[in-house]
KEZA-261794 format. One record per atom (N, C-alpha, C, O, CB): residue in one letter; x, y, z. Coordinates in steps of 0.2 Angstrom, whole numbers, plus 5000, padded with zeros to 4 digits. Glycine has a CB too. Layout:
aXYZ
...
END
This chain:
m514952415066
m515452355067
m514952295068
m514452295072
m515952375074
s515152245065
s514852175066
s514852155073
s515452155076
s515052125060
n514352115075
n514352085082
n514452015081
n514251975086
n513652095086
d514751985076
d514951915075
d515351885080
d515251825081
d515451915069
n515751925083
n516151905089
n515951915096
n516251905101
n516851925088
a515351945096
a515051965102
a514951895107
a514751845105
a514452005101
a515051915113
a514851855118
a514651895125
a514751945127
a515551815119
i514251845128
i514051865135
i514351825140
i514351765140
i513251865136
y514651855145
y514951815151
y514551825157
y514351885158
y515651825152
a514451775161
a513951785166
a514451755173
a514851715172
a513251735165
e514251785179
e514551755185
e514251685186
e513651675187
e514451795191
m514651635186
m514351565187
m514651535193
m514351485194
m514451525182
s515151555196
s515451535202
s515751585206
s515951645204
s515951485200
q515951575212
q516251625217
q516851595221
q516751535224
q515651645221
d517351625221
d517951615225
d517951655232
d517851715232
d518451635222
l518051625237
l518051645244
l518751685245
l519251665244
l517951585250
v518651745248
v519251785250
v519151795258
v518651825260
v519451855246
a519551755262
a519451755269
a519551825272
a519851865269
a519851705273
m519351835278
m519351895282
m520051925281
m520551895283
m519151895290
t520051995278
t520652025276
t520552095277
t519952125277
t520852005269
a521052135279
a521052205280
a520952245274
a521252225269
a521652235284
l520552295274
l520452345268
l520852395269
l521152415274
l519852375268
s521052435264
s521452495263
s521152555263
s520652565259
s521952495257
d521252605267
d520952675267
d521152715261
d521752715259
d521152715274
d520652735258
d520852765251
d521152845252
d521352885248
d520152765246
g521052865259
g521452925261
g520952975264
g521253015268
g521752965255
d520352965263
d519853005267
d519452985273
d519053015275
d519353025262
q519652915275
q519452885281
q518652875280
q518352865285
q519552935286
t518452865274
t517752845273
t517752785267
t517252745267
t517352905270
k518152795263
k518252745258
k518752695258
k519352715258
k518352785252
y518552635258
y519052585260
y518952525254
y518452505252
y518852555266
n519552505252
n519652465246
n519852405248
n520252395253
n520052505241
s519652345243
s519952285244
s520452285238
s520652325235
s519352235243
a520852225238
a521352205232
a520952185226
a521352165221
a521852155235
d520352175226
d519952145221
d519452195218
d519152245221
d519552085223
r519352185211
r518852235207
r518152225208
r517752275208
r519052225200
l517852165209
l517252145210
l517052105216
l517352055218
l517052115204
w516552115219
w516252085225
w515552055223
w515152095221
w516152125231
s515451985224
s514851955222
s514251975227
s514251985233
s514951885222
k513651985224
k513151995228
k512551935227
k511951945228
k512852065227
r512851875225
r512351825224
r512251795232
r512651795236
r512651765220
s511551775233
s511351755239
s511751705242
s511851645239
s510651735238
g511951725248
g512451665251
g513151685250
g513651655253
g512251595248
y513251735246
y513951745244
y514151825245
y514651845243
y514151725237
t513751855249
t513851925250
t514351945255
t514551905259
t513151965252
a514552005254
a515252025258
a514952025266
a514452055268
a515452095256
d515452005270
d515352015277
d515852065280
d516452045281
d515251955281
v515652125282
v516152175284
v516152185292
v515652185295
v515852245281
k516752185294
k516852185302
k517352235304
k517952215305
k516952115304
p517152305304
p517652355306
p517852335314
p517452315317
p517452425305
n518452345316
n518652345323
n518152395327
n518052445325
n519352365324
g517952365333
g517552405337
g517152365341
g517052305341
g517052445332
v516852395346
v516352365351
v515752345348
v515352385345
v516252415356
a515552275349
a514952255347
a514452255352
a513852275351
a514952185345
t514552225359
t514152235364
t514452255370
t515052245371
t513752165366
g514052285375
g514352295382
g514952345382
g515052395378
g514452235385
l515452325387
l516052365387
l515852445389
l516252485386
l516452355381
s515352455393
s515252525395
s515652545401
s515852505405
s514452525397
i515852605401
i516252635407
i515852675411
i515452715409
i516752675404
t515852655418
t515552695423
t516052705429
t516552675430
t514852655425
p515852755433
p516352775439
p516452715443
p515952675444
p516052825444
g517052695446
g517152645450
g516952665456
g516952725458
g517852615449
a516952615461
a516852625469
a517352665472
a517352705476
a516652555472
a517952635470
a518652665473
a518852725470
a518652735464
a519152615473
n519252775473
n519552835470
n519952815464
n520352765464
n519852875474
d519852855459
d520352855453
d520252785449
d520752765446
d521052855454
t519652755449
t519452695446
t518852705442
t518452745443
t519352645450
v518852665437
v518152655433
v518052575432
v518452535433
v518252685425
a517352575431
a517152505431
a516952495423
a516552525420
a516552495435
v517252435420
v517052425413
v516652355413
v516952305416
v517752415409
s516152355410
s515652295410
s515952245404
s516352265400
s514952325408
a515752185406
a515952135401
a515552145394
a515052175394
a515852055404
g515952125389
g515652135382
g516052095377
g516452055378
g515552205381
t515852115371
t516252085365
t516452145360
t516152195360
t515752035361
c516952125356
c517052165351
c517452135345
c517652075345
c517552215354
y517452165340
y517752135333
y518452155333
y518552215332
y517452145327
l518952105333
l519652125332
l519952085326
l519952025326
l520052095339
a520152115321
a520352085315
a519852035313
a520051985310
a520952055316
g519252055313
g518652015310
g518451965314
g518051925312
g518851985304
v518651955321
v518551905325
v518151935331
v518351985334
v519151865327
l517551905333
l517151925338
l517551905345
l517651845346
l516551895338
t517751945349
t518151925354
t517751945361
t517552005361
t518751965354
s517751905366
s517451925372
s517951955377
s518551935377
s517151865375
v517752005380
v518152045385
v517852035392
v517252055393
v518352115384
s518252025397
s518052015403
s517952085407
s518252135405
s518551965407
a517452085412
a517252145415
a517852165420
a518252125423
a516552145419
d517952235422
d518352255427
d518052305431
d517952355429
d519052285425
s517852285438
s517552345441
s517952395445
s517652435449
s517052305447
a518652385445
a519152435447
a519752435444
a520252415446
a519252415454
l519552475437
l520152475433
l520552545435
l520252595434
l519952475425
s521152545437
s521452605439
s521652655433
s521952635428
s522152585442
v521352715435
v521452765430
v521852825434
v521552875437
v520752795426
p522552825433
p522952865438
p522852945436
p522752965430
p523652845436
r522752985441
r522753055440
r523353095438
r523953075440
r522453085447
p523353155435
p523953195433
p524353195440
p524153205446
p523753265430
a525053205438
a525553205444
a525753285444
a525953305450
a526153165442
v525753315439
v526053385439
v525553445437
v525553495441
v526653385433
s525253435432
s524753485430
s524053455431
s523953395432
s524753505422
n523553495431
n522853475433
n522553435427
n522153395428
n522453535435
y522653455421
y522253435416
y522653375412
y523253375411
y522253485411
q522153315411
q522453255408
q521853215405
q521353205408
q522953215412
q521953185399
q521553145396
q521753075396
q522353065394
q521353165390
l521453015397
l521652955397
l521152915393
l520552915394
l521752925404
a521452865389
a521052825385
a520952755388
a521352715390
a521352815378
i520352735389
i520152665390
i520052625384
i519652635380
i519452655394
t520452565384
t520552535378
t520452455379
t520452425384
t521252545375
v520352425373
v520452345372
v521052335368
v521052365362
v519852315369
t521552305370
t522152295366
t521952235361
t521452205360
t522752275371
s522452235356
s522352185350
s522352115353
s522152065350
s522952195345
a522552105360
a522552035362
a521852025366
a521751975369
a523152015367
g521452075367
g520752075370
g520852085377
g520452065381
g520451995368
a521352125379
a521352145386
a521252225387
a521352265383
a521952115390
l520952235394
l520852305395
l521552345396
l521952305399
l520352325402
a521552405394
a522252445396
a522052515396
a521552545392
a522752425390
v522452555399
v522352625400
v522952655396
v523552635397
v522352655407
v522952705392
v523352745388
v523352815391
v522752845391
v523252735381
e523852845394
e523852915397
e524052965392
e524552965388
e524452915403
g523653015391
g523853075388
g524353125391
g524453105397
g523353115386
s524653175388
s525053215391
s524653275395
s524153295394
s525553255385
e525053285401
e524653335405
e524753405403
e525253415399
e524953325412
h524353445406
h524353515403
h523953555407
h523653535412
h524153515395
t523953625406
t523653675410
t522953685408
t522553725411
t524053735410
a522753645403
a522053655400
a521853595395
a522353555393
a521953725396
f521253585394
f521153525390
f521253555382
f521253615380
f520353505391
s521453505378
s521453525370
s520953475367
s520853415369
s522253515367
e520653495361
e520253445358
e520653415352
e520353385348
e519753485355
t521353425352
t521653395347
t522053335349
t522353335355
t522153445344
w521953275345
w522253215348
w522953215348
w523253245343
w521853155344
d523253185353
d524053185354
d524353245356
d524953255357
d524353165348
a523953305357
a524153375359
a524253365367
a523953325370
a523653435357
d524653415370
d524653425377
d523953435379
d523553475376
d525253485380
g523753405384
g523053405386
g522553375382
g521953385384
g522953475387
g522653345377
g522253315372
g522153235374
g522553205378
g522453335365
s521753205370
s521653135371
s522253105367
s522453125362
s520953115367
p522453045370
p523053015367
p522852955362
p522452925362
p523552975373
l523352965357
l523252915352
l523352845355
l523852845359
l523752925346
i523052795353
i523052725355
i523452685350
i523452705344
i522352695357
p523752625352
p524052585347
p523652555342
p523052555343
p524252525351
v523952545336
v523552515330
v523452445332
v523852405335
v523952525323
g522752425330
g522452365333
g522152365339
g521752325341
g523052325333
s522152415343
s521752425350
s521052455348
s520952475342
s522052475356
i520652455352
i519952485352
i519852535357
i519952525363
i519452415352
l519552585355
l519452645360
l518752635363
l518252635360
l519452705357
l518752625370
l518152615373
l517852685375
l517252695376
l518152565378
g518352735377
g518052795380
g518652845383
g519252815383
g517552785386
i518552895385
i519052945387
i518852965394
i518252985395
i519152995382
v519352965399
v519252995405
v519653065405
v520253065404
v519452955411
k519253115407
k519553185407
k519653215415
k519153235418
k519053235403
y520253215417
y520353245423
y520553315423
y520953345419
y520953205426
s520253355427
s520453425429
s520753435436
s520753495438
s519853465427
s520953385439
s521153395446
s521653335447
s521553285445
s520553395451
q522153355451
q522653305454
q522453265459
q522753215461
q523353325455
t521953295463
t521653265470
t521253205469
t520853195465
t521253325473
s521553155472
s521253085472
s520453095474
s520253125479
s521653035476
a520053065470
a519353065471
a519053005467
a519352975462
a519053135471
v518352995468
v517952955464
v517752985457
v517553045457
v517252925468
v517952945452
v517852975445
v517052995445
v516652955446
v518052925439
s516953045442
s516253065441
s516053045434
s516453035429
s516153145441
a515353045433
a515153015427
a515253075421
a515253055415
a514353005428
s515253135423
s515453195418
s516053185416
s516253215411
s515353265421
e516553145419
e517253145417
e517353095412
e517953085410
e517653145422
i516853055411
i516852995406
i516553005400
i515953025400
i516552935410
k516853005394
k516653025388
k516652965383
k517152935383
k517053075385
q516152935381
q516052875377
q515552885370
q515252835369
q515852825381
t515552935368
t515152945362
t515452915356
t516052925355
t515053025360
s515052865353
s515252825347
s515552875341
s515252925339
s514652785343
n516252865339
n516552895334
n516752965335
n517053005331
n515952895328
s516752985342
s517053035345
s517553025350
s518153045351
s516553085347
y517252975354
y517752955360
y517752875360
y518152845364
y517452985367
r517352845357
r517252775357
r517252735349
r516952765344
r516652765361
e517452685349
e517452655342
e516952595343
e517152545347
e518252625339
s516452595339
s515952545338
s515952515332
s516052545327
s515252565340
y515952445332
y516052415325
y515552435320
y515752435314
y516052335326
n514952445322
n514352465318
n514252535316
n513752545313
n513852435320
f514552585319
f514552655318
f515152685316
f515652665320
f514252685325
p515252725312
p514752745307
p514552685302
p514952645301
p514952805303
t513952695299
t513752645295
t514052645288
t514352695286
t512952645294
w513952595284
w514252585278
w513852555273
w513252535274
w514852545280
a514052565266
a513752535261
a514252495257
a514852525256
a513252585257
v514152435255
v514552395251
v514652425243
v514152445240
v514252315250
r515252425241
r515352445234
r515652385231
r516152365231
r515852515234
a515052355227
a515252295224
a515752305218
a516152255216
a514552265222
y515752365214
y516252375209
y516152455208
y515652485211
y515952335201
e516652475205
e516652555203
e516952565197
e517552535195
e517052595209
v516752605193
v516952625187
v517152705187
v516652745187
v516552595181
e517752725186
e517852795185
e518252805179
e518752775177
e518352815191
n518052855175
n518352865168
n518452805164
n518952795161
n519052895170
s517952765165
s517952705160
s518452655162
s518552605159
s518152725153
a518752665169
a519252615171
a518852585177
a518552615180
a520052645173
l518952515178
l518652475183
l519152485190
l519752465190
l518652405181
g518852505195
g519152515202
g519152465205
g519252405203
g518852555205
y519152475212
y519252415217
y518552415221
y518252465221
y519852425223
a518352355223
a517652355227
a517852365234
a518452355237
a517352275225
g517352375238
g517552395245
g516952415248
g516352395246
g518052455246
v517052465253
v516452495257
v516552565258
v517152585259
v516452455264
d515952605258
d516052675260
d515552685266
d514952675266
d515752715254
f515952725270
f515652745277
f515252805276
f515452855272
f516252755281
d514752815280
d514352885279
d514652935283
d514452995282
d513652875282
a515152925287
a515652975289
a516352955291
a516452895291
a515353005296
a516753005291
a517452985292
a517552955299
a517352975304
a517953055291
l517952895298
l518152865305
l518552905309
l518952945307
l518452785303
l518452885316
l518952925321
l519652915320
l519852855322
l518652915328
a520052955318
a520752945318
a521152945324
a521452995326
a521052995313
c521052895329
c521352905336
c521852855337
c521952835342
c520752895341
h522252835332
h522752775332
h523452805331
h523452865328
h522652715327
t523952775333
t524652795332
t524752825324
t524752775320
t525052735334
g524952875323
g525052895316
g524552935314
g524552955308
g525052835312
g523952945318
g523352985316
g522952945311
g522752965306
g523553065313
i522852885312
i522452835307
i521852805311
i521952795317
i522952785304
p521352795308
p520752765311
p520852695311
p521352665310
p520152775306
k520252665314
k520252585316
k520352555309
k520152575304
k519652565319
a520552485309
a520652445304
a519952415302
a519452405307
a521052395306
v519752405296
v519152375293
v519352315290
v519752315286
v518752425288
y518952265292
y519052195289
y518452175285
y517852195287
y519252145294
a518552125280
a517952105276
a518152035273
a518652015272
a517752155270
e517651995273
e517651925270
e517151925265
e516551945266
e517551855275
y517351915259
y516951925252
y517151865247
y517551835247
y517251995249
y516651865242
y516751825237
y516851855230
y516551905228
y516251785236
t517351835226
t517451865220
t517051825214
t517051765215
t518251875219
p516851855209
p516451815204
p516951775199
p517451805197
p515951855201
e516751725197
e517151695192
e516651685186
e516051655186
e517551625194
f516951705180
f516451715174
f516551655169
f517051625168
f516551795170
a515951645166
a515951595161
a515551615155
a515051655155
a515651535164
k515751595149
k515351625143
k514751585142
k514751515142
k515751625137
l514251615141
l513651585139
l513551565132
l513451615128
l513051635141
a513551505131
a513451485124
a512751495121
a512251495125
a513751405123
e512751505115
e512151515111
e511651575114
e511151555116
e511751455111
t511951625114
t511451685117
t511451745111
t511951745107
t511751715124
t511051785111
t510951835107
t510551895109
t510151885114
t510651805100
d510551955106
d510052005107
d510252035114
d509752055117
d509351985106
f510852045116
f510952075123
f510752155123
f510852195118
f511752075124
v510452165128
v510152235129
v510352255136
v510152225141
v509352235129
p510852305138
p511052325144
p510552355148
p510152395145
p511652365144
p510452355155
p510052395159
p510252465158
p510852485160
p510052365167
e509852505156
e510052575155
e509452625157
e508852605158
e510252595148
t509652695158
t509152745160
t508852765154
t509152785149
t509452795164
s508252775155
s507752805149
s507452875152
s507352875158
s507152755146
h507352915149
h507052985151
h506452995147
h506352985141
h507553035150
s505953025151
s505353045148
s505053115150
s505353145155
s504752985149
v504653145146
v504453215148
v503653215149
v503353185144
v504653265142
s503453245154
s502753255154
s502553335154
s503053375156
s502453225161
s501953355153
s501853425153
s501153445156
s500753395156
s501853465146
t501153495159
t500453525161
t500353595158
t500753645157
t500553525169
q499653605156
q499453665153
q499353715159
q498853695163
q498853655148
i499753765159
i499553825163
i499353885159
i499353885153
i500053845167
y499153935163
y498954005158
y499554025154
y500054045156
y498654065163
g499354025148
g499854065143
g500454015141
g500754035136
g500154125147
k500553955144
k501053915141
k500953845144
k500553825148
k501753955144
t501453805141
t501453735144
t502053725148
t502653735146
t501453685139
k501953695154
k502553685159
k502653605159
k502253565160
k502353705167
g503353595157
g503553525157
g504053505163
g504253555166
g504053515150
s504053435163
s504553415168
s504753345165
s504353305162
s504253415175
s505453325168
s505653265166
s505753215171
s505753235177
s506353265162
s505753155169
s505853095174
s506353045171
s506353045165
s505153065176
s506653005175
s507052955173
s506852885176
s506552885182
s507852975174
s507052835172
s506952765175
s507352725173
s507652735167
s506252735174
l507552665176
l508052615174
l507652555172
l507252525175
l508452595180
g507852545165
g507552475163
g507952415163
g508552415164
g507452485155
q507652365163
q507852305163
q508352285157
q508252295152
q507352255163
g508952245159
g509352225153
g509052155152
g508652125155
g510152215155
s509252135146
s508952065143
s509352035138
s509752065135
s508252085139
f509251975137
f509551935131
f509151875130
f508751855134
f510251925133
t509351845125
t508951775123
t509451715123
t509951725120
t508551775115
a509351665127
a509851615128
a509451545125
a508851525126
a510051605135
y509951505121
y509651445119
y509951385124
y510551385125
y509851435112
f509551335125
f509751275130
f509851215127
f509551205122
f509351275136
e510151175131
e510151095129
e509451065130
e509151035126
e510751055133
d509251065137
d508551045138
d508151095143
d507651085144
d508650965143
g508451155144
g508051205148
g507951185155
g507551215158
g507451205144
i508251135158
i508151105164
i508751105168
i508751135174
i507851035164
s509251075165
s509851055169
s510451105167
s510951105169
s510050985168
d510251145162
d510851195160
d511051235166
d510651245170
d510651245155
a511751255165
a511951285171
a511651355173
a511651365179
a512651295170
m511551385168
m511251455168
m510551445172
m510351495175
m511151495161
v510151395171
v509451385173
v509551385181
v509151405185
v509051315170
t510051355183
t510251345190
t510351405194
t510351415200
t510851295191
m510451465190
m510651525193
m510151575192
m510251635194
m511351555190
k509551555190
k508951605189
k508751635197
k508851605202
k508351565186
n508551685196
n508351735203
n508951745207
n508851765213
n507851685207
e509551735204
e510151755208
e510451825206
e510351835200
e510651705208
s510751865210
s511051925208
s511751915206
s512251895210
s510951965214
l511851925199
l512451905196
l512851965192
l512452005190
l512451845192
f513451955191
f513852005186
f513751975179
f513651915178
f514652005188
f513752025175
f513752005167
f514252045164
f514252105165
f512952005164
k514552015159
k515052055155
k514752045147
k514551985146
k515752035155
f514752095143
f514552095137
f515152125132
f515252175133
f513852125136
f515452075128
f516052095124
f515652105117
f515352055114
f516652045124
q515752155113
q515552165106
q516052125103
q515752095098
q515652225104
d516652115104
d517152075102
d517452035107
d517852065111
d517652115097
e517451975108
e517751945114
e518551935113
e518851915118
e517351875115
l518751955107
l519451945107
l519752015109
l520352015110
l519651935099
v519352065110
v519552135113
v519352125121
v518752145122
v519252195109
t519752105125
t519452095132
t519452165136
t519152165142
t519952035136
s519852215134
s519952275137
s519252315136
s519252365140
s520452305134
k518852295132
k518252335131
k517652305132
k517552255128
k518252375125
y517152315136
y516552275137
y516052325141
y516252375144
y516752205142
i515452295142
i514852315146
i514852275152
i514852215152
i514152315142
l514852305158
l514752275164
l514052295167
l513852355167
l515352285170
c513752245171
c513152265174
c513052205179
c513452155179
c512552265170
q512652215185
q512552175190
q511852175192
q511552235193
q512952185196
g511452115192
g510752115193
g510452045194
g510852005192
g510352155188
k509852045196
k509551985196
k509351955190
k508951985186
k508951985201
l509551885188
l509351855183
l508651825183
l508451785187
l509851815182
g508251855178
g507551825178
g507551785171
g507951795167
g506951885178
l507051735171
l507151685166
l506351655164
l505951635169
l507551625169
t506251665158
t505551645155
t505751595150
t506051615145
t504951705152
r505551535151
r505751475146
r505151455141
r504551455143
r506051415149
s505351445135
s504851415131
s505151345128
s505751345128
s504751455125
f504751305126
f504951235124
f504551225118
f503851215118
f504751175130
s504851225112
s504551215106
s504651135104
s505151105106
s504951265100
p504251115100
p504251045098
p504751035092
p504950985089
p503551015096
e504851095090
e505351095083
e506051125084
e506451115080
e504951145077
e506151165090
e506751195091
e506951185098
e506551165103
e506651285089
d507651195099
d507951195106
d507551235110
d507151285108
d508651215107
p507551215117
p507251265122
p507651325123
p508251335123
p507251225129
q507251385123
q507551445124
q507251485130
q506751465133
q507451485117
g507651535131
g507451575138
g507451655136
g507951675133
g507851565144
s506951685138
s506951755138
s507251775144
s506951775150
s506251785137
c507951805145
c508251815151
c508251895152
c508351935148
c508951785151
t508151905158
t508151985160
t508551995167
t508651955171
t507352005162
i508852055166
i509352075171
i509052135175
i509052185172
i510152095167
s508852125181
s508552175185
s509052205190
s509252175195
s507852155190
a509352265187
a509852295191
a509652355195
a509152385194
a510352315186
t510152375200
t509852425204
t510352495201
t510252545203
t509952415212
d510852475197
d511252535193
d511352515186
d511352455184
d511952545197
e511352565182
e511352555175
e512052525173
e512552535176
e511252615171
a512052485168
a512652465165
a513152515164
a513052575164
a512552425157
v513852495165
v514452545164
v514852515158
v514852455156
v514852545170
e515152565155
e515652545149
e516352545152
e516552595155
e515552595142
v516752485152
v517452485154
v517852475148
v517852435144
v517552425158
t518252525146
t518752535141
t519352555142
t519752565138
t518452585137
a519552555149
a520252565150
a520452515157
a521052515159
a520352645152
END
């Protein structure tokens, strides 16, 4: 097939998507945006802010019976860093009928401390929202910790009755940790960009759902690069090495990711738009036929540029694409 209609498109500008909620893909680890690509250009990378504690808000026994002290601190609520005042005597009522009860210490969506009571029972349960289990808290609230009572008798809360391990009894904004997914291609189809957490988020909210995850990001805007040629996508190459051992040769293979490249011709090689984007991490699309927009090669990497200025020809540049992942084919 001829490459007469081939074209290279590059990320040349970015559009801001203000802080917005991502959607759970169903496993409480993968969260998607409504957009296919997130820019990684310097100054335009995603800002991810899951709901959760940022600083302070530790729970300790209160001085008075059936109270806890919560220190001042900050948390992220809907992507906004919110200050929460301390309370040295937050009332945590004991069970009235059965001995065993768990109560959740929370920050509401309005940034106030609140206690959510679980169902009383004759024993503790490790199942959320079960009798004797930890209560589910309202959507939009943040879990600071759980107080576990095993007696109706009024007394000072003990340290052992307070549980606040992150992602077990407490929601911290920065745990579990996550990785940004700037793009995804599955079965040759372009999916949605988002974030992938290292572990499932604690499903402690009404309906058995985890905390909300918010992100502010930029989507790339592409422009055709005029007068380009010889596109080579960043791809994986394989090599074999061998060692002679007694009676035979023992081989091993290794893989390496090569740079992508292309050649560009400039107007002056100084003020051209692409020159201003050198050393930036950008998206690139290569169309073998730009009239067939559903089929292309996609890659993301840092643009390198080596220019040459001939007295007889237009300035030109040997461009490299230093990618962290090999190019992918989008055909669906």
